[in-house]
C-alpha positions, 0 to 999 in steps of 0.5 A: 524423466523429471518433466514427466513426473512434474506433468503428473503432479500438475495433472493430479492437482488440476481437478480441484482448481477453480478455473480451467488452466493449461500448462506448456512445458519446456519442449512443447508438451501441453498439460490440460485442454486447449480451451482454458481460461489461463495458460502458463508457458514454462520455459525452464523445467524449474518453473513447472516444478515450483508450480507443482510445489505451490510456491507462489512467490517463486512463480512470480519471480520466474514470471518477472524474469521471463521464465514463464509467459501468461496467456489469459486474465490476471483475475483468473490467474489470481484465482488459480494462485490462491488455489495452489496454496497449501495454507493461509499466507498469514500463518507464521510460526510464533515464538521468541526466536521469530520475534527476535529475528523480525526485530533484527530484520526491522532494525537492519532494513530501516536506517535513514539512508536505506529508508530514503533509498527504498522509497525512491526505489518504488516511487521514483520508477516513473511519474508517467508510468503511475499516471497511466493507471492512477486517477487524475489526482494521482492518489496512490492509496486506498479509495473510498467507494461511498454511495455515489462514487461510481468510479476510481476518480470519484472514489479517490475524491470521496476518500480525500474528503473522508479524511478531511472531514474526520480531521475536522479541518477548518480554514487557517489551520496548519496541516502536516501531510507525512508522505505527501505523495503527488499531493492529492490530499495536501492540495484537496485540503488547501483548496476545499478546506482552506488550511495551510498545508505542509507536506514531506516526502523522501521521493525526489520525483514526487517532490519535484512534481508537487512543487511544480503543481503548487506553483502552477495553482498559485498556492505558494503561500498556503501549501509547501512540500519538503524533501525531508525525513519526517524525523527531521521536522521542527517540533517547536511549532506543532500542527493543528492536524496531521495526516499520514497516508500510506506511510507507516508501512515503510517505518518498520516494527523496530521504529514504530515507537519513534514514529508515533512519538514524533507524531505526538510531539508534532501535534498540538494538544487537543489536535487530531491525527489520522493514520491511514495504512496497510495492516497485516491480516494475521497477528504475528507475521510482518510479510505474507508467506508462500514467498509472496512477501519476498517477491514484494520485498525484491521487486516492489517495496524493499523494506516494507513491513506489515503489522497488525492493527493491534500492534499499531494501536499499542504503539500509538497509545504508548506515545501518549495519543488517544485513539478515538476512531478506527475504520477498516477499509479492507474491501475498498482497497481490494476494489481500488487495486482491481481498478488500478490493475484493470487500468494498467492491463488496458495500457500495457504497450503504453506502459512498456514504452514509458518504462523503456524511456526511463529504464531501458528495454530489458529492465522495463519489461521486468518492471512491468511484469512485476507491477502487473503481478503486484497489483493483481496479487494485492487485490486478491490478498485484500479480498481474502483478508490476508492483508487489511487497511485501517484508518486510525483517528487519534488525538493528543489529549490537552488535559483541559477537562473543559466544562459543560457539555464538552467536559472531559473531551480534551480534544477537538473530537466531538462526543459523536462520530456522525459528523464524519458522514454529514451530507 
């Protein structure tokens, strides 16, 4: 009988797992002890078979679709998931054929219409849903757990300030925020650094929310947000500084040259740009293996692509920008994601009610299950180095060699980087 063979396969693997686990097979047969950290209840024979094969992405999809129920913590579940893998999800076959397929896929996924639809698929789920587990400023990107930042809210404020200091923002400067989100960075820069900030987004929900926030704060003359593709921005009046946070993951390998070229033309000579985003842990792959990338593509981030930081820096340089500082914040994002995951896990019924109002009962449960796995699985992936997070600070060289102590600088960036960490 297939079910008995599957049960035996599972039992043979259980001894090497880092957490105690039990499994309830269709029909009620229990594999494992009664008192365990994690219990998975399989409602279809195929679900148990995927466990025996170690197909993490397929198991995630079955969980979202209701074919598996979880009893226990997501932290313990992620430890179990990592142990099921037969190899690192960053490993991928390299060669001209795989590179050609990746390029073709990127071109197909990233038309202007698809980019807008894919952004709205993710970010327009429900503002109230995101507000449940993000910090009060709704900063939906990696926080910065500097000394003295004890919780998520403080760490997100520290991140916003870290970016503003890196960019050397000054009162009156024109700042562009590409992918402005719910406005955390744009408003922080206006209120704390006195800049005149313009944000762009493809999310209708975020655009409406930030527009209301700018008006309520009386910042109409200093801050604005446009529902606009970054490629349509006017280049005739370049900005002094540019920030792009959590955006280039949506651009795609095939359009990375276009992206950095546009950024370079939007930046005045001598200006600074900071790109903050998720990068691949391996050098060749564009999504995680073991089906995890397919899961994220289907339920969370359609069209998302991960590139190694070396690929991004090469495209940045080819656009005529000079990298002056790169910082890896990978462990910071692992902690950020666990904070988000814990916050959502503590408010599951509120989240379900909110999603039911916006999407209906059946779709709400799927969305909630998908985000629970996405947040915890991403935290695990950052912890283990399968994916990473880099802040890349660059300049558009002015070709003005200047004189004296600043000879050769060609930008606002100083010769030392200690200014970023001034008390």
